[in-house]
C-alpha positions in Angstrom: 93.0 107.2 24.3 89.3 107.8 25.1 87.7 105.9 27.9 84.7 105.2 25.6 84.5 103.2 22.4 82.1 105.7 20.9 81.1 109.3 21.4 77.5 108.5 20.5 75.7 105.2 20.5 72.3 105.4 18.8 69.6 102.8 19.4 67.3 102.7 16.4 68.0 103.3 12.7 64.9 105.3 11.9 64.6 108.8 10.7 65.7 110.6 13.9 68.4 108.1 14.8 70.0 108.1 11.4 70.0 111.8 11.0 71.5 112.4 14.4 74.2 109.8 13.8 75.2 111.1 10.4 75.3 114.6 11.6 77.3 113.7 14.7 79.8 111.8 12.5 80.1 114.8 10.3 81.2 116.8 13.3 84.0 114.2 14.0 82.2 112.0 16.5 82.8 108.3 16.7 79.2 106.9 16.2 77.5 103.5 16.3 73.9 102.7 15.4 72.2 99.5 16.6 69.1 98.3 14.7 67.2 95.1 15.4 65.0 95.0 12.3 65.3 97.3 9.3 67.0 100.5 8.2 64.8 103.6 7.8 62.4 102.8 10.7 58.7 103.0 10.6 58.5 105.6 7.9 60.4 103.8 5.2 59.2 100.2 6.0 55.8 100.2 7.5 54.7 103.9 7.5 54.9 107.0 5.3 56.5 105.5 2.2 54.5 102.3 1.6 51.3 104.0 2.8 51.8 106.7 0.2 52.5 104.1 -2.5 49.3 102.3 -1.5 47.4 105.6 -1.6 48.6 106.3 -5.1 47.4 102.8 -6.2 44.0 103.3 -4.6 43.6 106.7 -6.3 43.7 105.2 -9.8 40.3 103.7 -9.4 38.7 107.0 -9.0 40.8 108.6 -11.6 39.6 106.1 -14.1 36.0 106.9 -13.1 36.6 110.6 -13.4 38.1 110.1 -16.9 34.8 109.0 -18.3 33.5 112.5 -18.0 36.4 113.6 -20.2 35.6 111.2 -22.9 37.9 108.3 -22.0 36.6 104.7 -21.9 38.4 101.6 -20.6 37.7 97.9 -21.1 38.5 95.1 -18.7 40.2 97.0 -16.0 41.8 94.8 -13.3 43.9 95.2 -10.2 46.8 92.9 -9.2 47.4 93.1 -5.4 50.6 91.0 -5.7 52.0 93.4 -8.3 51.5 96.3 -5.9 53.2 94.4 -3.1 56.2 93.6 -5.3 56.5 97.2 -6.4 56.3 98.4 -2.9 58.8 95.9 -1.6 61.3 96.8 -4.4 61.2 100.5 -3.4 61.6 99.7 0.3 64.6 97.4 -0.4 66.1 100.2 -2.5 65.6 102.7 0.4 67.1 100.2 2.9 70.2 100.1 0.7 70.3 103.9 0.5 70.3 104.2 4.3 73.0 101.5 4.6 75.2 103.5 2.2 74.5 106.8 4.0 75.6 105.4 7.3 78.6 103.6 5.9 79.8 106.6 3.9 79.4 108.8 7.0 81.7 106.6 9.0 79.0 105.3 11.3 79.3 101.7 12.5 76.1 99.7 12.0 75.4 97.0 14.5 72.5 94.7 13.7 70.7 93.4 16.8 68.4 94.3 19.7 70.1 96.8 22.1 69.6 97.2 25.8 70.9 100.1 27.9 72.8 98.6 30.9 74.2 101.8 32.4 74.7 105.5 31.8 77.4 104.8 29.3 76.9 101.1 28.3 74.7 99.3 25.8 74.5 95.6 25.2 73.8 94.1 21.8 74.0 90.4 21.1 75.8 89.6 24.3 78.5 92.2 23.8 78.7 95.5 25.8 79.7 98.7 24.1 80.7 101.9 25.9 79.7 105.4 24.8 80.0 109.0 26.1 76.4 109.6 25.0 73.5 107.3 24.2 70.6 108.3 22.0 67.3 106.4 22.2 65.4 106.6 18.9 63.3 103.4 18.9 60.1 104.8 17.5 56.6 103.5 18.3 54.3 100.5 17.6 50.6 100.0 17.0 48.4 99.3 20.0 45.8 96.5 19.8 42.4 96.5 21.5 41.9 94.8 24.8 38.8 92.9 23.8 37.8 89.3 23.2 38.9 88.1 19.8 41.6 90.8 19.5 43.9 88.2 18.1 41.9 88.2 14.9 42.8 91.9 14.2 45.6 93.1 12.1 47.6 96.3 12.7 48.6 98.9 10.1 52.0 97.2 10.1 50.4 93.9 9.0 48.3 95.6 6.3 51.5 96.1 4.2 52.1 92.4 4.0 48.6 90.8 3.4 48.8 87.7 1.3 45.6 88.7 -0.6 43.4 91.7 -0.7 40.3 91.2 1.4 36.8 91.5 0.0 35.3 93.2 3.1 37.2 95.1 5.8 36.3 96.8 9.0 38.7 99.5 10.1 38.5 100.5 13.8 39.6 104.0 14.7 39.1 107.6 13.8 42.6 109.0 13.6 44.9 109.6 10.6 45.9 105.9 10.2 42.3 104.7 10.3 41.0 107.2 7.6 44.1 106.6 5.4 43.6 102.8 5.4 39.9 103.0 5.0 40.5 105.2 2.0 43.1 102.8 0.6 41.0 99.7 0.9 37.9 101.5 -0.5 39.9 102.8 -3.4 41.2 99.3 -4.2 37.6 98.0 -4.4 37.2 96.5 -1.0 33.8 96.8 0.8 35.0 99.1 3.6 33.4 100.0 6.9 35.0 102.5 9.3 33.9 102.1 13.0 34.7 104.8 15.5 33.6 105.3 19.1 33.6 109.2 18.7 31.3 111.4 16.7 33.8 112.7 14.2 37.1 111.5 12.7 40.4 113.4 13.2 39.3 114.7 16.6 42.7 116.4 17.2 42.3 118.5 14.1 40.0 121.4 13.2 36.5 120.1 13.5 35.5 121.3 10.0 38.2 119.0 8.6 36.9 115.8 10.2 33.3 116.5 9.4 34.0 117.4 5.8 36.3 114.5 5.3 33.7 112.0 6.6 31.2 113.4 4.1 33.6 113.0 1.2 34.7 109.5 2.2 31.1 108.4 2.4 30.5 109.9 -1.1 33.3 107.7 -2.3 31.7 104.6 -0.8 33.2 104.2 2.7 30.5 103.2 5.3 31.2 105.1 8.5 29.7 104.2 11.8 30.2 106.9 14.5 29.5 106.4 18.2 30.1 102.7 17.8 32.4 100.4 19.8 33.5 96.9 18.9 33.1 94.8 22.1 34.4 91.5 20.7 35.4 89.7 17.5 34.2 86.3 16.6 35.4 83.9 13.9 33.1 81.7 11.9 35.1 79.8 9.3 36.9 82.3 7.2 34.5 85.1 8.2 35.0 87.5 11.1 32.1 89.2 13.0 32.6 92.4 14.9 30.1 92.6 17.7 29.1 96.1 18.7 27.8 97.5 21.9 24.3 97.3 20.5 24.9 93.6 19.7 25.0 94.3 16.0 27.3 92.0 14.0 29.5 93.6 11.3 30.8 90.8 9.0 34.1 91.0 7.1 37.2 89.2 6.1 39.7 91.5 7.8 39.6 93.7 10.9 42.3 96.5 11.0 42.7 98.0 14.4 44.0 101.6 14.1 43.5 103.0 17.5 46.9 104.5 18.3 50.6 103.9 18.8 52.8 103.7 21.8 56.5 104.3 22.3 58.9 101.4 22.0 60.5 101.4 25.4 59.8 98.0 26.9 62.8 95.9 27.8 65.2 98.7 26.9 66.5 98.9 30.5 65.8 102.6 30.7 63.8 102.7 34.0 66.3 100.5 35.7 69.1 103.1 35.3 66.9 106.1 36.2 65.5 107.3 32.9 62.0 108.7 33.5 59.1 107.3 31.5 55.6 108.7 31.1 52.6 106.5 31.9 52.3 105.6 28.2 56.0 104.6 28.1 57.3 107.7 26.4 60.8 108.8 27.3 60.7 112.0 29.3 63.2 114.6 28.0 63.9 118.3 28.5 64.1 121.0 25.7 67.5 119.6 24.7 66.1 116.0 24.5 68.2 115.1 27.6 66.7 112.5 30.0 67.1 112.4 33.8 70.3 110.5 33.1 72.6 113.3 31.7 74.4 111.0 29.2 71.2 109.7 27.6 69.0 111.5 25.1 65.9 110.5 23.1 64.2 111.8 19.9 61.3 110.9 17.6 58.2 108.9 18.3 59.7 107.4 21.4 59.2 110.8 23.2 55.6 111.0 21.9 55.5 114.7 21.1 54.8 115.0 17.4 54.9 111.6 15.6 56.1 113.0 12.3 59.2 112.0 10.3 60.4 115.6 9.6 60.0 116.4 13.3 62.2 113.4 14.2 64.8 114.5 11.7 64.8 118.0 13.1 65.1 116.7 16.7 68.0 114.4 15.7 69.9 117.3 14.1 69.5 119.5 17.2 70.8 116.7 19.5 73.9 116.3 17.3 74.5 120.0 17.1 74.1 120.4 20.9 76.5 117.5 21.7 79.2 118.0 19.1 78.9 121.4 17.6 78.1 123.7 20.5 74.6 124.2 19.3 72.2 126.2 21.5 68.9 126.2 19.4 65.8 124.5 20.7 63.0 122.8 18.8 60.2 125.0 17.7 57.0 122.9 17.5 54.8 125.8 16.4 53.7 126.0 12.8 54.5 122.4 11.8 52.5 121.3 8.8 51.1 117.9 8.4 49.1 116.0 5.8 46.8 113.0 6.0 46.7 110.9 2.9 43.1 109.9 3.1 40.9 110.2 0.0 40.6 113.1 -0.3 43.7 114.4 1.4 43.8 116.6 4.5 46.5 119.1 5.2 46.9 121.6 8.0 49.3 124.1 9.4 49.0 126.3 12.5 46.1 126.5 14.9 42.6 125.0 14.6 39.6 127.2 15.3 39.2 125.6 18.8 42.9 126.0 19.6 42.9 129.7 18.6 39.9 130.4 20.8 41.3 128.4 23.8 44.5 130.3 23.5 42.7 133.6 24.0 42.7 134.9 20.4 39.7 136.8 19.0 39.5 135.4 15.5 37.9 135.9 12.1 37.1 132.8 10.0 37.2 132.4 6.3 35.8 129.2 4.8 35.2 128.1 1.3 33.6 124.9 0.0 33.3 124.4 -3.8 33.5 122.0 -6.7 37.0 122.1 -8.3 37.1 122.7 -12.0 38.2 119.1 -12.6 35.0 117.8 -11.1 32.7 120.1 -13.0 33.2 117.8 -15.9 33.9 114.5 -14.1 30.6 115.0 -12.2 31.9 113.0 -9.3 30.2 115.3 -6.8 33.5 115.8 -5.1 34.2 119.1 -3.3 37.1 120.8 -1.5 37.2 122.7 1.8 39.6 125.6 2.5 39.7 127.4 5.8 41.7 130.3 7.3 41.9 131.3 11.0 42.9 134.9 11.4 43.7 136.9 14.6 41.5 139.9 14.5 43.7 142.3 16.4 46.9 141.7 14.4 45.5 140.3 11.1 48.0 137.4 11.4 46.9 134.2 9.8 47.0 131.6 12.6 45.9 128.5 10.7 45.5 127.3 7.2 43.5 124.1 6.5 42.4 122.1 3.5 40.5 118.9 2.5 41.0 118.0 -1.2 43.2 116.4 -3.7 47.0 117.1 -3.3 46.3 119.1 -0.1 49.7 118.1 1.3 51.5 119.4 -1.8 49.6 122.6 -1.7 49.9 123.4 2.0 53.7 123.2 2.2 54.0 126.6 0.7 51.5 128.1 3.0 53.5 126.6 5.9 56.3 129.0 5.0 53.8 131.9 5.1 52.6 130.8 8.6 56.2 130.5 9.8 56.9 134.0 8.5 53.8 135.3 10.5 52.0 136.4 7.3 48.8 138.5 7.7 45.5 138.2 5.9 46.3 141.5 4.1 49.4 139.9 2.7 47.4 136.9 1.6 44.9 139.3 -0.1 47.7 141.2 -1.8 49.0 138.0 -3.4 48.0 137.3 -6.9 46.5 133.8 -7.4 47.4 131.2 -10.0 44.3 130.7 -12.2 42.6 128.3 -12.5 43.7 126.4 -9.4 42.3 125.3 -6.1 45.1 127.1 -4.3 44.1 130.6 -5.6 41.1 130.5 -3.3 43.3 130.9 -0.3 44.3 134.4 -1.5 40.8 135.4 -2.8 38.6 134.6 0.2 37.2 137.9 1.5 34.0 137.1 3.2 34.1 136.2 6.9 32.0 133.4 8.2 30.4 132.7 11.6 32.2 130.3 13.9 
């Protein structure tokens, strides 16, 4: 009889934790998963899925406007916030049930409650101690809130999915992907939206052209963007909120959404007490096999703060299970991972930015195209798209593919395969485009542009 109740005890039933647990169980391991809140983690409940549903809802407003150019007319259009919430909640409940079945059918024991690591092989949940040969920490991350006077009046991106009513005026604080996505969503739903950011461009961790172009397009759609501006305090006056800037300007609204970052969920988990190393921001420190300083304890996903993307957590979880229970020796390859931002318009990117390529010592050629898509030649919305390629001059290899425009995420997935296969610009050029599409421009760009 084994000295441990389980071969793997996973803390957190999000993307990475569930994938690792199911795969480990498929290899014959005895697995338990502890979850204190909801199945599916951030992505399913307060992240990717509800955000994309909100994004779809917000897109309809512009679609209706664009339709006028094509001869359509609509009378008495209205939007029901409660109907959107109910639809979103139904889908999340369905997915929660799907994950419950996936775990049960895989033979994984689900334990509801907050877990705490009490030793290299022990986890406590609800006053009971469980023993495990290996422990996997997959507890995700949570939004940070500003350290300013009146911060209690802010909501986070988590809260935005459960607002009782749609605000008339909103101030979104931040310049990252969560900020631009929610500013786009609120604006698309008819809310008077102001985006306030302390920097001089949104999406500062992405190619500079993407952030600059996105801001132009968001402004065209009606989002008011305030760069180089910081909120120093928030005051309440009746039902109204006033965001006081460093210049003593007062931005009035009904709701302030703070979207200034996320931090790993490691507080009160008991990790440091047993010797697991944590970074200054609370991230669990792991090696290339996701093993911590305590050999029996591993960690994956947002809690290690490498790339906070659902597919990355899934891949990390699979590798841990393979390593522990299937003799796997592969390591995670973080290069060439595509990502999309569901702002309006969308942003998608794979590979290196222009700055990253130069900093890495590459001599590069740039190809950039900005144009009006066929759809908007008739809608007359003024909307444009941006496409960009970064090419290594010596080898002709395409180092980066970037886009701002509708359905950019759908379009870039295929090009991510090309980047992973180390495709060259000559191979792009030799590929016949699909006409008329936005995507064909990626294989017809021939003129180099100056950096």
